[in-house]
PDB file of N, CA, C, O and CB in Angstrom:
ATOM      1  N   MET A   1       0.373  -1.696   0.291  1.00  0.00           N
ATOM      2  CA  MET A   1      -0.239   0.003  -0.008  1.00  0.00           C
ATOM      3  C   MET A   1       1.157   1.427   0.050  1.00  0.00           C
ATOM      4  O   MET A   1       1.025   2.355  -0.748  1.00  0.00           O
ATOM      5  CB  MET A   1      -1.646   0.422   1.680  1.00  0.00           C
ATOM      6  N   GLY A   2       2.224   1.430   0.904  1.00  0.00           N
ATOM      7  CA  GLY A   2       3.068   2.732   0.856  1.00  0.00           C
ATOM      8  C   GLY A   2       3.335   2.809  -0.338  1.00  0.00           C
ATOM      9  O   GLY A   2       3.825   3.931  -0.460  1.00  0.00           O
ATOM     10  N   LEU A   3       3.321   2.145  -1.663  1.00  0.00           N
ATOM     11  CA  LEU A   3       4.616   1.963  -2.618  1.00  0.00           C
ATOM     12  C   LEU A   3       3.309   3.234  -3.654  1.00  0.00           C
ATOM     13  O   LEU A   3       3.442   4.257  -4.326  1.00  0.00           O
ATOM     14  CB  LEU A   3       5.242  -0.337  -3.421  1.00  0.00           C
ATOM     15  N   ALA A   4       2.206   2.392  -3.234  1.00  0.00           N
ATOM     16  CA  ALA A   4       0.893   2.989  -4.333  1.00  0.00           C
ATOM     17  C   ALA A   4       0.824   3.936  -4.163  1.00  0.00           C
ATOM     18  O   ALA A   4       0.965   4.828  -4.999  1.00  0.00           O
ATOM     19  CB  ALA A   4      -0.481   2.642  -4.349  1.00  0.00           C
ATOM     20  N   LEU A   5       0.552   4.073  -2.863  1.00  0.00           N
ATOM     21  CA  LEU A   5       0.713   6.139  -2.718  1.00  0.00           C
ATOM     22  C   LEU A   5       1.522   6.702  -2.590  1.00  0.00           C
ATOM     23  O   LEU A   5       1.424   7.860  -2.182  1.00  0.00           O
ATOM     24  CB  LEU A   5       0.259   6.951  -1.785  1.00  0.00           C
ATOM     25  N   LEU A   6       2.867   6.042  -2.928  1.00  0.00           N
ATOM     26  CA  LEU A   6       3.751   7.342  -3.155  1.00  0.00           C
ATOM     27  C   LEU A   6       3.805   7.205  -4.919  1.00  0.00           C
ATOM     28  O   LEU A   6       4.693   7.919  -5.384  1.00  0.00           O
ATOM     29  CB  LEU A   6       5.578   7.254  -2.220  1.00  0.00           C
ATOM     30  N   ALA A   7       3.198   6.600  -5.728  1.00  0.00           N
ATOM     31  CA  ALA A   7       3.031   6.253  -6.133  1.00  0.00           C
ATOM     32  C   ALA A   7       1.787   7.247  -7.479  1.00  0.00           C
ATOM     33  O   ALA A   7       1.814   7.541  -8.674  1.00  0.00           O
ATOM     34  CB  ALA A   7       3.103   5.357  -5.287  1.00  0.00           C
ATOM     35  N   VAL A   8       0.943   7.408  -6.405  1.00  0.00           N
ATOM     36  CA  VAL A   8      -0.258   8.525  -6.939  1.00  0.00           C
ATOM     37  C   VAL A   8       0.410   9.572  -6.308  1.00  0.00           C
ATOM     38  O   VAL A   8       0.302  10.533  -7.071  1.00  0.00           O
ATOM     39  CB  VAL A   8      -2.039   8.360  -6.417  1.00  0.00           C
ATOM     40  N   VAL A   9       1.272  10.016  -4.962  1.00  0.00           N
ATOM     41  CA  VAL A   9       1.592  11.128  -4.915  1.00  0.00           C
ATOM     42  C   VAL A   9       2.534  12.053  -5.725  1.00  0.00           C
ATOM     43  O   VAL A   9       2.558  13.284  -5.755  1.00  0.00           O
ATOM     44  CB  VAL A   9       1.814  11.082  -4.012  1.00  0.00           C
ATOM     45  N   GLY A  10       3.511  10.904  -6.549  1.00  0.00           N
ATOM     46  CA  GLY A  10       4.084  11.359  -7.528  1.00  0.00           C
ATOM     47  C   GLY A  10       3.822  11.540  -8.599  1.00  0.00           C
ATOM     48  O   GLY A  10       4.626  12.172  -9.284  1.00  0.00           O
ATOM     49  N   THR A  11       2.654  11.085  -9.149  1.00  0.00           N
ATOM     50  CA  THR A  11       2.104  11.675 -10.319  1.00  0.00           C
ATOM     51  C   THR A  11       1.114  12.768 -10.069  1.00  0.00           C
ATOM     52  O   THR A  11       0.956  13.653 -10.910  1.00  0.00           O
ATOM     53  CB  THR A  11       1.496  10.664 -11.108  1.00  0.00           C
ATOM     54  N   ALA A  12       0.196  12.734  -8.542  1.00  0.00           N
ATOM     55  CA  ALA A  12      -0.263  13.951  -8.415  1.00  0.00           C
ATOM     56  C   ALA A  12       1.154  15.049  -8.484  1.00  0.00           C
ATOM     57  O   ALA A  12       1.118  15.867  -9.404  1.00  0.00           O
ATOM     58  CB  ALA A  12      -1.160  13.963  -7.006  1.00  0.00           C
ATOM     59  N   ILE A  13       2.018  15.078  -7.826  1.00  0.00           N
ATOM     60  CA  ILE A  13       2.753  16.337  -8.189  1.00  0.00           C
ATOM     61  C   ILE A  13       3.236  16.038 -10.044  1.00  0.00           C
ATOM     62  O   ILE A  13       2.913  16.956 -10.797  1.00  0.00           O
ATOM     63  CB  ILE A  13       4.333  16.523  -6.910  1.00  0.00           C
ATOM     64  N   LEU A  14       3.610  15.408 -10.378  1.00  0.00           N
ATOM     65  CA  LEU A  14       4.491  15.170 -11.857  1.00  0.00           C
ATOM     66  C   LEU A  14       2.536  16.406 -13.376  1.00  0.00           C
ATOM     67  O   LEU A  14       2.396  17.099 -14.384  1.00  0.00           O
ATOM     68  CB  LEU A  14       4.773  11.903 -12.238  1.00  0.00           C
ATOM     69  N   VAL A  15       1.795  15.769 -12.308  1.00  0.00           N
ATOM     70  CA  VAL A  15       0.489  16.666 -13.087  1.00  0.00           C
ATOM     71  C   VAL A  15       0.401  17.883 -12.804  1.00  0.00           C
ATOM     72  O   VAL A  15      -0.136  18.595 -13.653  1.00  0.00           O
ATOM     73  CB  VAL A  15      -0.907  16.261 -12.802  1.00  0.00           C
ATOM     74  N   VAL A  16       0.871  18.493 -11.588  1.00  0.00           N
ATOM     75  CA  VAL A  16       0.888  19.852 -11.635  1.00  0.00           C
ATOM     76  C   VAL A  16       1.406  21.082 -11.339  1.00  0.00           C
ATOM     77  O   VAL A  16       0.995  22.215 -11.085  1.00  0.00           O
ATOM     78  CB  VAL A  16       0.349  19.975 -11.425  1.00  0.00           C
ATOM     79  N   VAL A  17       3.356  19.975 -11.553  1.00  0.00           N
ATOM     80  CA  VAL A  17       4.187  20.958 -11.923  1.00  0.00           C
ATOM     81  C   VAL A  17       3.943  21.116 -13.475  1.00  0.00           C
ATOM     82  O   VAL A  17       4.030  22.276 -13.877  1.00  0.00           O
ATOM     83  CB  VAL A  17       5.646  20.626 -11.510  1.00  0.00           C
ATOM     84  N   PHE A  18       3.604  19.989 -14.572  1.00  0.00           N
ATOM     85  CA  PHE A  18       3.744  20.131 -15.439  1.00  0.00           C
ATOM     86  C   PHE A  18       1.974  21.293 -15.934  1.00  0.00           C
ATOM     87  O   PHE A  18       1.872  21.906 -16.997  1.00  0.00           O
ATOM     88  CB  PHE A  18       4.235  18.648 -15.906  1.00  0.00           C
ATOM     89  N   TRP A  19       1.127  21.274 -15.081  1.00  0.00           N
ATOM     90  CA  TRP A  19       0.336  22.303 -15.953  1.00  0.00           C
ATOM     91  C   TRP A  19       0.912  23.752 -15.082  1.00  0.00           C
ATOM     92  O   TRP A  19       0.617  24.707 -15.801  1.00  0.00           O
ATOM     93  CB  TRP A  19      -1.683  21.995 -15.905  1.00  0.00           C
ATOM     94  N   GLN A  20       1.410  24.102 -14.184  1.00  0.00           N
ATOM     95  CA  GLN A  20       1.782  25.169 -13.406  1.00  0.00           C
ATOM     96  C   GLN A  20       2.836  25.640 -15.523  1.00  0.00           C
ATOM     97  O   GLN A  20       2.675  26.562 -16.323  1.00  0.00           O
ATOM     98  CB  GLN A  20       2.952  24.584 -11.267  1.00  0.00           C
ATOM     99  N   LEU A  21       3.613  24.600 -15.519  1.00  0.00           N
ATOM    100  CA  LEU A  21       4.449  25.085 -16.601  1.00  0.00           C
ATOM    101  C   LEU A  21       3.425  25.871 -17.456  1.00  0.00           C
ATOM    102  O   LEU A  21       3.149  27.071 -17.455  1.00  0.00           O
ATOM    103  CB  LEU A  21       5.224  23.872 -17.427  1.00  0.00           C
ATOM    104  N   TYR A  22       2.856  24.653 -18.318  1.00  0.00           N
ATOM    105  CA  TYR A  22       2.005  24.962 -19.138  1.00  0.00           C
ATOM    106  C   TYR A  22       1.416  26.658 -19.412  1.00  0.00           C
ATOM    107  O   TYR A  22       1.354  27.440 -20.361  1.00  0.00           O
ATOM    108  CB  TYR A  22       1.080  24.076 -18.719  1.00  0.00           C
ATOM    109  N   LYS A  23       1.120  26.645 -18.226  1.00  0.00           N
ATOM    110  CA  LYS A  23       0.365  27.919 -18.010  1.00  0.00           C
ATOM    111  C   LYS A  23       1.352  28.819 -18.418  1.00  0.00           C
ATOM    112  O   LYS A  23       1.455  29.447 -19.472  1.00  0.00           O
ATOM    113  CB  LYS A  23      -0.181  28.213 -16.538  1.00  0.00           C
ATOM    114  N   LYS A  24       2.336  28.774 -17.042  1.00  0.00           N
ATOM    115  CA  LYS A  24       3.394  30.063 -18.291  1.00  0.00           C
ATOM    116  C   LYS A  24       3.864  29.970 -19.011  1.00  0.00           C
ATOM    117  O   LYS A  24       4.684  30.860 -19.233  1.00  0.00           O
ATOM    118  CB  LYS A  24       4.349  30.744 -18.200  1.00  0.00           C
ATOM    119  N   ALA A  25       3.761  28.851 -19.968  1.00  0.00           N
ATOM    120  CA  ALA A  25       4.173  29.172 -21.091  1.00  0.00           C
ATOM    121  C   ALA A  25       3.145  29.470 -21.783  1.00  0.00           C
ATOM    122  O   ALA A  25       3.343  29.302 -22.986  1.00  0.00           O
ATOM    123  CB  ALA A  25       4.897  28.354 -21.618  1.00  0.00           C
ATOM    124  N   GLY A  26       1.458  30.090 -21.346  1.00  0.00           N
ATOM    125  CA  GLY A  26       0.785  30.764 -21.831  1.00  0.00           C
ATOM    126  C   GLY A  26      -0.071  29.661 -22.942  1.00  0.00           C
ATOM    127  O   GLY A  26      -0.752  30.018 -23.903  1.00  0.00           O
ATOM    128  N   TYR A  27       0.192  28.235 -22.492  1.00  0.00           N
ATOM    129  CA  TYR A  27      -1.117  27.113 -23.067  1.00  0.00           C
ATOM    130  C   TYR A  27      -2.241  27.148 -21.816  1.00  0.00           C
ATOM    131  O   TYR A  27      -2.367  27.908 -20.856  1.00  0.00           O
ATOM    132  CB  TYR A  27      -0.447  25.126 -23.309  1.00  0.00           C
ATOM    133  N   GLU A  28      -2.911  26.112 -22.217  1.00  0.00           N
ATOM    134  CA  GLU A  28      -3.740  25.987 -21.064  1.00  0.00           C
ATOM    135  C   GLU A  28      -2.915  24.826 -20.187  1.00  0.00           C
ATOM    136  O   GLU A  28      -2.088  24.001 -20.576  1.00  0.00           O
ATOM    137  CB  GLU A  28      -5.374  25.567 -21.503  1.00  0.00           C
ATOM    138  N   GLY A  29      -3.467  25.081 -18.833  1.00  0.00           N
ATOM    139  CA  GLY A  29      -2.533  24.306 -18.051  1.00  0.00           C
ATOM    140  C   GLY A  29      -3.508  22.847 -18.366  1.00  0.00           C
ATOM    141  O   GLY A  29      -2.775  21.874 -18.547  1.00  0.00           O
ATOM    142  N   GLY A  30      -4.460  22.640 -18.427  1.00  0.00           N
ATOM    143  CA  GLY A  30      -4.919  20.737 -18.547  1.00  0.00           C
ATOM    144  C   GLY A  30      -3.601  19.859 -19.441  1.00  0.00           C
ATOM    145  O   GLY A  30      -3.037  18.786 -19.225  1.00  0.00           O
ATOM    146  N   LEU A  31      -3.473  20.803 -20.413  1.00  0.00           N
ATOM    147  CA  LEU A  31      -2.293  19.971 -21.239  1.00  0.00           C
ATOM    148  C   LEU A  31      -1.131  19.116 -20.422  1.00  0.00           C
ATOM    149  O   LEU A  31      -0.619  18.059 -20.791  1.00  0.00           O
ATOM    150  CB  LEU A  31      -1.443  21.082 -22.128  1.00  0.00           C
ATOM    151  N   GLY A  32      -0.831  19.922 -19.116  1.00  0.00           N
ATOM    152  CA  GLY A  32      -0.217  19.017 -18.309  1.00  0.00           C
ATOM    153  C   GLY A  32      -0.590  17.352 -18.022  1.00  0.00           C
ATOM    154  O   GLY A  32       0.128  16.424 -17.651  1.00  0.00           O
ATOM    155  N   LEU A  33      -1.817  17.412 -18.315  1.00  0.00           N
ATOM    156  CA  LEU A  33      -2.300  16.164 -17.833  1.00  0.00           C
ATOM    157  C   LEU A  33      -2.111  15.106 -18.929  1.00  0.00           C
ATOM    158  O   LEU A  33      -2.145  13.880 -18.827  1.00  0.00           O
ATOM    159  CB  LEU A  33      -3.772  16.282 -17.402  1.00  0.00           C
ATOM    160  N   MET A  34      -1.871  15.999 -20.164  1.00  0.00           N
ATOM    161  CA  MET A  34      -0.615  14.667 -21.617  1.00  0.00           C
ATOM    162  C   MET A  34       0.264  14.059 -20.499  1.00  0.00           C
ATOM    163  O   MET A  34       0.384  12.894 -20.878  1.00  0.00           O
ATOM    164  CB  MET A  34       1.007  15.803 -23.285  1.00  0.00           C
ATOM    165  N   MET A  35       1.107  14.205 -19.068  1.00  0.00           N
ATOM    166  CA  MET A  35       2.292  13.383 -18.740  1.00  0.00           C
ATOM    167  C   MET A  35       1.887  12.449 -18.727  1.00  0.00           C
ATOM    168  O   MET A  35       2.629  11.500 -18.981  1.00  0.00           O
ATOM    169  CB  MET A  35       3.012  13.508 -17.721  1.00  0.00           C
ATOM    170  N   LEU A  36       0.217  12.183 -18.364  1.00  0.00           N
ATOM    171  CA  LEU A  36       0.104  10.919 -17.725  1.00  0.00           C
ATOM    172  C   LEU A  36      -0.088   9.401 -18.662  1.00  0.00           C
ATOM    173  O   LEU A  36      -0.205   8.219 -18.338  1.00  0.00           O
ATOM    174  CB  LEU A  36      -1.111  11.155 -16.813  1.00  0.00           C
ATOM    175  N   VAL A  37      -0.045  10.243 -20.149  1.00  0.00           N
ATOM    176  CA  VAL A  37      -0.178   8.559 -20.995  1.00  0.00           C
ATOM    177  C   VAL A  37       1.503   9.031 -21.629  1.00  0.00           C
ATOM    178  O   VAL A  37       2.164  10.055 -21.800  1.00  0.00           O
ATOM    179  CB  VAL A  37      -2.018   8.225 -22.747  1.00  0.00           C
ATOM    180  N   PRO A  38       1.650   7.335 -21.843  1.00  0.00           N
ATOM    181  CA  PRO A  38       2.895   6.906 -22.320  1.00  0.00           C
ATOM    182  C   PRO A  38       3.016   6.830 -23.869  1.00  0.00           C
ATOM    183  O   PRO A  38       2.436   6.189 -24.745  1.00  0.00           O
ATOM    184  CB  PRO A  38       3.171   5.613 -21.729  1.00  0.00           C
ATOM    185  N   PHE A  39       4.063   7.801 -23.838  1.00  0.00           N
ATOM    186  CA  PHE A  39       4.520   8.301 -25.562  1.00  0.00           C
ATOM    187  C   PHE A  39       3.970   9.522 -25.745  1.00  0.00           C
ATOM    188  O   PHE A  39       4.804  10.387 -26.010  1.00  0.00           O
ATOM    189  CB  PHE A  39       3.904   7.324 -26.929  1.00  0.00           C
ATOM    190  N   VAL A  40       2.864   9.878 -25.693  1.00  0.00           N
ATOM    191  CA  VAL A  40       2.563  11.311 -25.597  1.00  0.00           C
ATOM    192  C   VAL A  40       3.015  12.302 -24.763  1.00  0.00           C
ATOM    193  O   VAL A  40       3.165  13.503 -24.987  1.00  0.00           O
ATOM    194  CB  VAL A  40       1.506  11.416 -25.442  1.00  0.00           C
ATOM    195  N   ASN A  41       3.208  11.670 -23.799  1.00  0.00           N
ATOM    196  CA  ASN A  41       4.414  12.153 -22.578  1.00  0.00           C
ATOM    197  C   ASN A  41       5.943  13.222 -23.646  1.00  0.00           C
ATOM    198  O   ASN A  41       6.316  14.387 -23.785  1.00  0.00           O
ATOM    199  CB  ASN A  41       5.334  10.010 -21.630  1.00  0.00           C
ATOM    200  N   VAL A  42       6.155  12.427 -23.921  1.00  0.00           N
ATOM    201  CA  VAL A  42       7.275  12.347 -24.962  1.00  0.00           C
ATOM    202  C   VAL A  42       7.160  13.548 -25.729  1.00  0.00           C
ATOM    203  O   VAL A  42       8.134  14.286 -25.884  1.00  0.00           O
ATOM    204  CB  VAL A  42       7.210  11.082 -25.917  1.00  0.00           C
ATOM    205  N   ALA A  43       5.652  13.880 -26.390  1.00  0.00           N
ATOM    206  CA  ALA A  43       6.269  14.078 -27.538  1.00  0.00           C
ATOM    207  C   ALA A  43       5.027  15.697 -27.111  1.00  0.00           C
ATOM    208  O   ALA A  43       4.722  16.675 -27.794  1.00  0.00           O
ATOM    209  CB  ALA A  43       6.158  12.637 -29.147  1.00  0.00           C
ATOM    210  N   ALA A  44       4.826  15.478 -26.392  1.00  0.00           N
ATOM    211  CA  ALA A  44       4.754  16.956 -25.257  1.00  0.00           C
ATOM    212  C   ALA A  44       5.925  17.581 -24.625  1.00  0.00           C
ATOM    213  O   ALA A  44       6.354  18.693 -24.936  1.00  0.00           O
ATOM    214  CB  ALA A  44       3.950  16.656 -23.920  1.00  0.00           C
ATOM    215  N   MET A  45       6.126  17.270 -24.259  1.00  0.00           N
ATOM    216  CA  MET A  45       7.614  17.379 -23.981  1.00  0.00           C
ATOM    217  C   MET A  45       8.268  18.000 -25.108  1.00  0.00           C
ATOM    218  O   MET A  45       8.348  19.205 -24.874  1.00  0.00           O
ATOM    219  CB  MET A  45       8.277  16.021 -23.711  1.00  0.00           C
ATOM    220  N   LEU A  46       8.710  17.743 -26.092  1.00  0.00           N
ATOM    221  CA  LEU A  46       9.280  18.373 -27.321  1.00  0.00           C
ATOM    222  C   LEU A  46       8.627  19.154 -27.810  1.00  0.00           C
ATOM    223  O   LEU A  46       9.250  20.127 -28.235  1.00  0.00           O
ATOM    224  CB  LEU A  46       9.576  17.678 -28.255  1.00  0.00           C
ATOM    225  N   PHE A  47       7.251  19.163 -27.990  1.00  0.00           N
ATOM    226  CA  PHE A  47       6.397  20.732 -28.551  1.00  0.00           C
ATOM    227  C   PHE A  47       6.965  21.392 -27.507  1.00  0.00           C
ATOM    228  O   PHE A  47       7.827  22.193 -27.868  1.00  0.00           O
ATOM    229  CB  PHE A  47       4.433  20.932 -28.587  1.00  0.00           C
ATOM    230  N   LEU A  48       6.725  21.312 -26.018  1.00  0.00           N
ATOM    231  CA  LEU A  48       6.909  22.353 -25.191  1.00  0.00           C
ATOM    232  C   LEU A  48       8.378  23.024 -25.300  1.00  0.00           C
ATOM    233  O   LEU A  48       8.487  24.233 -25.101  1.00  0.00           O
ATOM    234  CB  LEU A  48       6.610  21.863 -23.842  1.00  0.00           C
ATOM    235  N   ALA A  49       9.450  22.273 -25.602  1.00  0.00           N
ATOM    236  CA  ALA A  49      10.328  22.918 -26.032  1.00  0.00           C
ATOM    237  C   ALA A  49      10.877  23.130 -27.404  1.00  0.00           C
ATOM    238  O   ALA A  49      12.074  23.404 -27.330  1.00  0.00           O
ATOM    239  CB  ALA A  49      10.994  22.604 -25.437  1.00  0.00           C
ATOM    240  N   PHE A  50      10.564  23.110 -28.267  1.00  0.00           N
ATOM    241  CA  PHE A  50      10.222  23.340 -29.611  1.00  0.00           C
ATOM    242  C   PHE A  50       9.363  24.591 -30.172  1.00  0.00           C
ATOM    243  O   PHE A  50       9.754  25.244 -31.139  1.00  0.00           O
ATOM    244  CB  PHE A  50       9.586  22.232 -29.937  1.00  0.00           C
ATOM    245  N   SER A  51       8.739  24.736 -29.814  1.00  0.00           N
ATOM    246  CA  SER A  51       7.556  25.110 -30.461  1.00  0.00           C
ATOM    247  C   SER A  51       7.545  26.630 -29.579  1.00  0.00           C
ATOM    248  O   SER A  51       7.921  26.805 -28.420  1.00  0.00           O
ATOM    249  CB  SER A  51       6.125  23.888 -30.258  1.00  0.00           C
ATOM    250  N   GLU A  52       6.931  27.740 -30.632  1.00  0.00           N
ATOM    251  CA  GLU A  52       6.986  28.917 -29.827  1.00  0.00           C
ATOM    252  C   GLU A  52       6.133  29.368 -28.687  1.00  0.00           C
ATOM    253  O   GLU A  52       5.098  29.732 -29.245  1.00  0.00           O
ATOM    254  CB  GLU A  52       6.908  29.778 -30.586  1.00  0.00           C
ATOM    255  N   TRP A  53       5.996  29.536 -27.491  1.00  0.00           N
ATOM    256  CA  TRP A  53       5.048  29.347 -26.323  1.00  0.00           C
ATOM    257  C   TRP A  53       4.165  31.187 -26.959  1.00  0.00           C
ATOM    258  O   TRP A  53       4.781  32.159 -27.397  1.00  0.00           O
ATOM    259  CB  TRP A  53       6.169  29.197 -24.202  1.00  0.00           C
ATOM    260  N   PRO A  54       2.923  31.079 -26.800  1.00  0.00           N
ATOM    261  CA  PRO A  54       2.122  32.444 -26.786  1.00  0.00           C
ATOM    262  C   PRO A  54       2.404  33.581 -26.093  1.00  0.00           C
ATOM    263  O   PRO A  54       2.181  34.701 -26.553  1.00  0.00           O
ATOM    264  CB  PRO A  54       0.973  32.278 -26.399  1.00  0.00           C
ATOM    265  N   VAL A  55       2.920  33.358 -24.921  1.00  0.00           N
ATOM    266  CA  VAL A  55       3.688  34.444 -24.188  1.00  0.00           C
ATOM    267  C   VAL A  55       4.622  34.602 -24.441  1.00  0.00           C
ATOM    268  O   VAL A  55       5.103  35.647 -24.002  1.00  0.00           O
ATOM    269  CB  VAL A  55       3.846  34.463 -23.113  1.00  0.00           C
ATOM    270  N   LEU A  56       5.445  33.793 -25.224  1.00  0.00           N
ATOM    271  CA  LEU A  56       6.487  34.826 -25.923  1.00  0.00           C
ATOM    272  C   LEU A  56       6.482  35.360 -27.054  1.00  0.00           C
ATOM    273  O   LEU A  56       7.330  36.120 -27.520  1.00  0.00           O
ATOM    274  CB  LEU A  56       7.544  34.436 -26.036  1.00  0.00           C
ATOM    275  N   LYS A  57       5.224  34.859 -27.682  1.00  0.00           N
ATOM    276  CA  LYS A  57       4.862  35.569 -28.927  1.00  0.00           C
ATOM    277  C   LYS A  57       4.161  36.781 -28.735  1.00  0.00           C
ATOM    278  O   LYS A  57       4.240  37.776 -29.456  1.00  0.00           O
ATOM    279  CB  LYS A  57       4.077  34.768 -29.774  1.00  0.00           C
ATOM    280  N   GLU A  58       3.549  36.657 -27.838  1.00  0.00           N
ATOM    281  CA  GLU A  58       2.901  38.205 -26.677  1.00  0.00           C
ATOM    282  C   GLU A  58       3.866  39.215 -27.112  1.00  0.00           C
ATOM    283  O   GLU A  58       3.753  40.185 -27.861  1.00  0.00           O
ATOM    284  CB  GLU A  58       3.086  38.049 -24.529  1.00  0.00           C
ATOM    285  N   LEU A  59       5.263  38.524 -26.159  1.00  0.00           N
ATOM    286  CA  LEU A  59       5.801  39.692 -25.875  1.00  0.00           C
ATOM    287  C   LEU A  59       6.652  40.237 -26.865  1.00  0.00           C
ATOM    288  O   LEU A  59       7.350  41.245 -26.755  1.00  0.00           O
ATOM    289  CB  LEU A  59       6.410  39.610 -24.770  1.00  0.00           C
ATOM    290  N   ARG A  60       6.503  39.268 -28.123  1.00  0.00           N
ATOM    291  CA  ARG A  60       7.677  39.611 -29.135  1.00  0.00           C
ATOM    292  C   ARG A  60       6.516  40.956 -30.045  1.00  0.00           C
ATOM    293  O   ARG A  60       6.810  42.093 -30.414  1.00  0.00           O
ATOM    294  CB  ARG A  60       8.360  37.770 -30.371  1.00  0.00           C
ATOM    295  N   GLU A  61       5.608  40.436 -30.120  1.00  0.00           N
ATOM    296  CA  GLU A  61       4.803  41.854 -30.649  1.00  0.00           C
ATOM    297  C   GLU A  61       4.436  42.286 -30.077  1.00  0.00           C
ATOM    298  O   GLU A  61       3.627  42.888 -30.782  1.00  0.00           O
ATOM    299  CB  GLU A  61       3.937  42.044 -31.359  1.00  0.00           C
ATOM    300  N   ALA A  62       4.184  42.764 -28.674  1.00  0.00           N
ATOM    301  CA  ALA A  62       4.406  44.145 -28.026  1.00  0.00           C
ATOM    302  C   ALA A  62       5.520  45.082 -28.158  1.00  0.00           C
ATOM    303  O   ALA A  62       5.487  46.299 -28.339  1.00  0.00           O
ATOM    304  CB  ALA A  62       4.390  43.986 -26.811  1.00  0.00           C
ATOM    305  N   ARG A  63       6.770  44.080 -28.000  1.00  0.00           N
ATOM    306  CA  ARG A  63       8.011  45.423 -28.240  1.00  0.00           C
ATOM    307  C   ARG A  63       7.625  45.442 -29.304  1.00  0.00           C
ATOM    308  O   ARG A  63       7.037  46.517 -29.187  1.00  0.00           O
ATOM    309  CB  ARG A  63       9.756  45.352 -28.116  1.00  0.00           C
ATOM    310  N   GLU A  64       7.354  45.036 -30.748  1.00  0.00           N
ATOM    311  CA  GLU A  64       7.713  45.872 -31.807  1.00  0.00           C
ATOM    312  C   GLU A  64       6.352  46.652 -32.085  1.00  0.00           C
ATOM    313  O   GLU A  64       6.404  47.524 -32.952  1.00  0.00           O
ATOM    314  CB  GLU A  64       8.307  45.028 -33.084  1.00  0.00           C
ATOM    315  N   ALA A  65       4.914  46.387 -31.316  1.00  0.00           N
ATOM    316  CA  ALA A  65       4.268  47.741 -31.122  1.00  0.00           C
ATOM    317  C   ALA A  65       4.310  48.739 -30.515  1.00  0.00           C
ATOM    318  O   ALA A  65       3.419  49.586 -30.585  1.00  0.00           O
ATOM    319  CB  ALA A  65       3.512  47.738 -30.930  1.00  0.00           C
ATOM    320  N   ASP A  66       5.747  48.895 -29.516  1.00  0.00           N
ATOM    321  CA  ASP A  66       5.720  49.831 -28.216  1.00  0.00           C
ATOM    322  C   ASP A  66       5.161  50.249 -27.613  1.00  0.00           C
ATOM    323  O   ASP A  66       5.242  51.361 -27.091  1.00  0.00           O
ATOM    324  CB  ASP A  66       5.994  50.550 -28.101  1.00  0.00           C
ATOM    325  N   THR A  67       3.714  48.680 -27.427  1.00  0.00           N
ATOM    326  CA  THR A  67       2.996  49.346 -25.835  1.00  0.00           C
ATOM    327  C   THR A  67       3.079  48.003 -25.503  1.00  0.00           C
ATOM    328  O   THR A  67       3.417  47.068 -26.230  1.00  0.00           O
ATOM    329  CB  THR A  67       1.168  50.233 -25.638  1.00  0.00           C
ATOM    330  N   PRO A  68       2.601  47.986 -23.855  1.00  0.00           N
ATOM    331  CA  PRO A  68       3.483  47.428 -22.983  1.00  0.00           C
ATOM    332  C   PRO A  68       2.419  46.017 -23.114  1.00  0.00           C
ATOM    333  O   PRO A  68       1.460  46.169 -23.870  1.00  0.00           O
ATOM    334  CB  PRO A  68       3.801  48.347 -21.346  1.00  0.00           C
ATOM    335  N   PRO A  69       2.538  44.860 -22.509  1.00  0.00           N
ATOM    336  CA  PRO A  69       2.154  43.853 -22.977  1.00  0.00           C
ATOM    337  C   PRO A  69       0.728  44.116 -21.598  1.00  0.00           C
ATOM    338  O   PRO A  69       0.805  44.985 -20.730  1.00  0.00           O
ATOM    339  CB  PRO A  69       3.444  42.441 -23.092  1.00  0.00           C
ATOM    340  N   GLU A  70      -0.321  43.237 -21.730  1.00  0.00           N
ATOM    341  CA  GLU A  70      -1.504  43.118 -21.081  1.00  0.00           C
ATOM    342  C   GLU A  70      -1.298  41.883 -20.144  1.00  0.00           C
ATOM    343  O   GLU A  70      -2.210  41.508 -19.408  1.00  0.00           O
ATOM    344  CB  GLU A  70      -2.688  42.994 -22.085  1.00  0.00           C
TER     345      GLU A  70
END
């Protein structure tokens, strides 16, 4: 039982961490749930690593327009 509880707590922590990471990047936080699906989690990490984050895109556009971001 102790090992199962550790697995559940570890999984919950993983989901919360990735939920916050996706939110800070400008995506929906629910995408963090993809980390629970084998093979999809690897694709999700690659997507997060190599895509242009919406928050950075908004910042770049604001700098180009010389207006403060919202």
